[in-house]
C-alpha positions in Angstrom: 169.5 104.7 -131.3 167.7 107.6 -132.8 164.2 106.6 -131.3 166.1 106.4 -127.9 167.7 110.1 -128.4 164.3 111.3 -129.1 163.0 109.7 -126.3 165.6 111.2 -124.1 165.2 114.6 -125.4 161.2 114.2 -125.0 161.7 113.3 -121.2 164.3 116.1 -120.9 162.1 118.8 -122.4 159.0 117.5 -120.4 160.7 118.0 -117.1 161.8 121.9 -118.3 158.1 122.3 -119.1 157.0 121.2 -116.0 159.0 123.7 -114.0 157.3 126.3 -116.6 154.0 125.3 -115.7 154.5 125.4 -111.9 156.1 129.0 -112.7 153.1 129.8 -114.8 150.7 128.8 -112.1 152.4 130.7 -109.4 152.6 133.9 -111.5 148.7 133.3 -112.3 148.3 133.1 -108.3 150.2 136.2 -107.6 148.3 138.0 -110.5 144.8 137.2 -109.0 146.4 138.3 -105.5 147.7 141.7 -107.3 144.1 142.2 -108.6 142.5 141.7 -105.2 144.6 144.5 -103.8 144.2 146.5 -106.9 140.4 146.4 -106.3 140.6 147.3 -102.8 142.6 150.2 -103.9 139.9 151.4 -106.4 137.6 151.1 -103.4 139.5 153.3 -101.2 139.9 155.8 -104.4 135.9 155.7 -104.7 135.2 156.4 -101.0 133.5 159.6 -100.0 135.9 162.2 -99.0 135.9 163.3 -95.5 135.3 167.1 -94.6 138.4 169.5 -94.7 140.9 168.7 -92.1 141.3 172.5 -91.3 139.0 175.5 -91.3 138.8 179.0 -92.1 137.9 180.0 -88.7 140.1 177.6 -86.5 139.3 177.3 -82.7 141.9 178.9 -80.4 144.9 176.9 -79.4 143.4 176.6 -75.7 140.0 175.2 -77.1 138.5 173.2 -75.4 139.4 175.0 -71.9 136.6 173.3 -70.0 135.4 170.2 -71.6 131.5 171.1 -71.7 129.7 169.0 -74.1 126.1 169.5 -75.5 124.3 167.4 -77.9 121.0 169.1 -79.5 118.5 167.3 -81.7 121.4 164.9 -82.9 120.2 162.1 -85.4 122.6 160.1 -87.4 122.5 157.6 -90.2 125.2 155.4 -91.5 123.6 156.0 -95.2 120.8 158.0 -96.3 118.7 155.2 -96.8 119.2 153.5 -93.8 117.5 153.7 -90.6 118.7 156.2 -87.8 121.6 154.6 -85.6 121.0 157.6 -83.2 117.7 159.2 -82.8 116.8 162.7 -81.2 119.7 162.9 -78.6 119.5 165.7 -76.3 121.8 165.7 -73.4 124.1 168.5 -71.8 127.4 167.5 -70.0 129.1 170.1 -67.5 132.9 170.3 -67.6 134.7 167.8 -65.5 131.8 165.1 -65.2 132.4 161.7 -65.6 129.7 160.2 -67.4 129.0 156.5 -68.6 126.9 155.1 -71.3 125.3 152.0 -70.8 123.0 149.7 -72.4 122.5 146.9 -74.8 124.5 145.6 -77.7 123.6 147.8 -80.9 121.7 150.4 -78.5 124.1 153.1 -80.3 127.0 153.5 -77.8 129.8 153.2 -80.4 127.8 155.2 -82.8 127.7 158.2 -80.1 131.4 158.0 -80.2 131.8 158.0 -83.8 129.7 161.1 -83.7 131.9 162.9 -81.5 134.8 162.3 -83.6 132.7 163.2 -86.8 133.3 160.0 -88.5 130.4 160.0 -90.5 130.6 161.3 -94.1 126.7 162.1 -94.3 123.6 161.5 -92.3 124.4 163.7 -89.3 121.8 165.9 -88.0 121.4 168.3 -85.2 124.2 169.9 -83.1 127.6 168.8 -81.1 128.9 171.5 -79.2 132.1 171.3 -77.2 132.6 174.7 -75.2 129.9 176.2 -77.1 131.7 175.7 -80.3 129.7 173.6 -83.0 132.3 170.8 -83.9 130.8 170.8 -87.6 132.6 174.2 -88.1 136.2 172.7 -86.7 138.3 171.1 -88.8 138.8 167.5 -88.4 142.6 167.6 -87.5 141.7 170.6 -84.9 138.7 168.3 -83.5 140.2 164.8 -83.4 143.4 166.0 -81.7 141.6 167.5 -78.9 139.6 164.7 -78.0 141.8 161.7 -76.5 140.3 158.1 -77.0 141.1 154.7 -75.4 139.6 152.2 -77.7 138.8 148.6 -76.9 141.5 147.7 -79.5 144.3 149.9 -79.1 146.1 150.9 -82.3 150.0 150.9 -82.2 152.7 151.5 -84.9 155.2 149.3 -86.0 157.8 151.7 -84.7 159.6 152.0 -81.2 157.6 152.5 -78.0 159.0 156.3 -78.1 157.5 157.0 -81.7 154.2 155.3 -80.2 154.0 157.8 -77.5 155.8 160.9 -78.8 155.4 160.8 -82.8 156.0 164.6 -83.2 158.7 164.9 -80.7 156.8 167.1 -78.5 157.9 165.9 -75.3 161.2 164.9 -73.9 162.4 161.5 -72.6 162.2 162.4 -69.0 158.3 163.3 -69.5 157.8 160.1 -71.3 159.4 158.2 -68.5 156.9 159.9 -66.1 153.9 158.8 -67.8 155.3 155.2 -68.2 156.1 155.2 -64.5 152.1 156.3 -63.9 150.9 153.5 -66.0 153.4 151.0 -64.6 155.5 150.3 -67.8 158.3 151.6 -66.6 160.1 148.3 -67.2 159.8 148.4 -71.0 162.3 150.7 -72.7 161.8 153.6 -74.8 163.6 152.1 -77.8 161.8 148.9 -77.6 160.3 147.9 -81.2 156.7 147.4 -81.4 155.9 144.8 -84.3 152.7 143.8 -86.2 150.6 146.7 -84.5 151.5 145.6 -80.8 151.2 142.0 -81.0 154.3 141.5 -79.1 152.6 143.3 -75.9 149.3 141.9 -74.3 145.9 143.6 -74.6 146.3 145.2 -71.1 149.8 146.6 -72.1 148.5 148.2 -75.3 145.9 149.5 -73.3 148.1 151.2 -70.9 150.2 152.5 -73.7 147.0 154.4 -74.9 146.4 155.5 -71.7 149.8 157.1 -71.7 149.4 159.0 -74.6 146.1 160.2 -73.2 147.8 161.5 -70.1 150.6 163.0 -72.4 148.0 165.0 -74.7 146.3 166.4 -71.4 143.0 167.1 -73.4 140.0 168.1 -71.5 137.8 165.5 -73.1 138.5 161.7 -72.8 136.8 158.8 -74.4 136.9 155.4 -73.2 135.2 152.8 -75.5 134.8 149.6 -73.1 138.8 149.9 -72.6 138.9 147.6 -69.8 136.4 144.9 -71.4 139.2 142.4 -72.4 142.0 142.9 -69.8 142.6 141.5 -66.3 141.4 142.7 -62.9 144.7 144.0 -62.1 145.1 146.1 -65.1 141.3 147.3 -64.9 142.1 148.8 -61.5 145.1 150.3 -62.8 143.3 152.1 -65.5 140.5 153.3 -63.4 143.0 154.5 -60.6 145.0 156.3 -62.9 142.1 157.9 -64.8 140.7 159.2 -61.2 144.1 160.5 -60.4 145.2 162.0 -63.9 142.0 163.2 -65.2 140.3 164.6 -62.2 139.5 168.0 -64.3 138.7 166.4 -67.3 135.2 165.1 -68.7 135.1 161.6 -69.5 132.6 159.7 -71.6 132.9 156.2 -70.9 131.1 153.1 -73.1 130.8 150.9 -70.0 130.1 147.2 -69.2 130.9 146.9 -65.6 128.4 148.4 -63.0 131.1 148.3 -60.7 133.5 150.8 -62.4 130.3 153.5 -63.2 128.3 153.5 -60.2 130.5 156.6 -58.9 129.8 158.6 -62.1 128.3 161.9 -62.1 125.7 160.8 -64.8 124.7 157.7 -66.5 123.3 157.6 -69.9 121.1 154.7 -70.5 120.5 153.9 -74.3 117.9 151.8 -76.1 116.9 151.5 -79.3 119.3 154.4 -80.4 117.8 156.9 -78.0 118.8 157.9 -74.5 116.0 156.7 -72.4 117.4 157.9 -69.1 119.9 160.4 -68.1 121.0 161.2 -64.5 122.9 160.8 -61.1 123.2 156.8 -60.8 121.5 157.5 -57.1 118.6 159.5 -58.5 118.1 156.8 -61.0 117.9 154.2 -58.6 115.9 156.0 -56.3 113.6 157.5 -58.5 113.0 155.2 -61.1 112.8 151.7 -59.3 111.4 150.3 -62.5 113.4 152.2 -64.9 116.1 150.6 -67.4 119.1 151.2 -65.2 117.4 149.7 -62.0 116.4 146.8 -63.8 120.2 146.6 -65.0 121.3 146.8 -61.2 118.5 144.1 -60.1 119.9 141.4 -62.6 123.3 141.4 -60.5 121.5 139.9 -57.7 119.9 141.3 -54.3 123.1 141.5 -52.4 125.1 143.1 -55.0 122.3 145.7 -56.2 122.1 146.8 -52.4 125.7 147.3 -52.3 125.7 149.4 -55.6 122.9 151.4 -54.2 124.8 152.3 -51.1 127.9 153.0 -53.2 125.8 155.4 -55.5 124.5 157.2 -52.8 127.8 157.9 -51.2 129.1 158.9 -54.6 126.4 161.3 -54.9 127.0 163.0 -51.7 130.8 163.2 -52.3 130.3 164.6 -56.2 127.7 167.1 -54.8 127.0 167.8 -58.8 123.7 169.1 -58.1 121.3 166.5 -59.0 117.9 166.5 -58.0 118.3 164.5 -54.7 119.8 166.6 -52.4 122.2 164.7 -50.2 124.2 167.1 -48.6 124.5 166.9 -44.7 123.4 170.4 -44.0 120.4 170.1 -46.0 119.6 166.6 -44.3 119.7 168.6 -40.9 117.6 171.4 -42.2 115.0 168.7 -43.4 115.2 167.1 -40.0 114.5 170.5 -38.2 111.8 171.2 -40.4 109.8 167.9 -39.7 110.4 168.1 -35.7 109.1 171.7 -36.1 106.2 170.3 -38.1 105.7 167.5 -35.5 105.8 170.0 -32.7 103.5 172.4 -34.0 101.0 169.5 -34.4 
């Protein structure tokens, strides 16, 4: 009887021991997970600090009033010992120009956008001027709030739609509804909750929310980082039409992937091996450089499509009248014809 009671006690205690072991294993697993979090926090603490968010000589509230952008001898490295990701960039973009940046993967297109927002802690050489003001003399907060961006992967807060559009309560609800109608999101209420960074919305809807933000800000500089790469054709058309109507006077820098949407640009920047290899009016690049980088991109679309793009580029050049080297205005064409007839008559 004594042996039986001891055996029963041992069995009951062993069950308790198993529960304790399970709890110990659970606590050990949680401690490992927490240590990973602590390690990440330590990594964040050791990150190099960004430059000051404000400056002693801030720009005026209306800066930039025009949207002129000048890059002079810009060289960038991610780290001092790494090879440059941007090499000797020199380009001048007039106010109101619609500029598209094209190039292969790894050519430096996204690095150009990072340079505009000064997301490099070190390794940035040269000058980036907006309306004549060197961005290195502007606080990060003043700089970044003056440049609107629609990224390829939009960032949304886990809050209401109203908060995502108007986090600082700068606009009334009527203004918010107005921009939602422009981007065809007026069927979504302002109190609609956004979960997990916007995963309860489609990619196209998230892009449209970012577009609505940009319309509200009314900045003179807009950056699109392949914003229409992962959306359907209807949303792509809606974004393109809204940009053309709502940002007529703005300078727009677009990282492009589709030649159909860039052929009517004021200027094209072609990047290769971290450098700008071509810069000019689309028709100018196709007409003057038949063997150039941009011409080769167009030729790869097929003969029929290439011819259509050439015609579209010619019409856009005439319509934009942005003083490219090819003077295509009707008046000058008539003058050239008259000159030719005069020379033939003289002969």
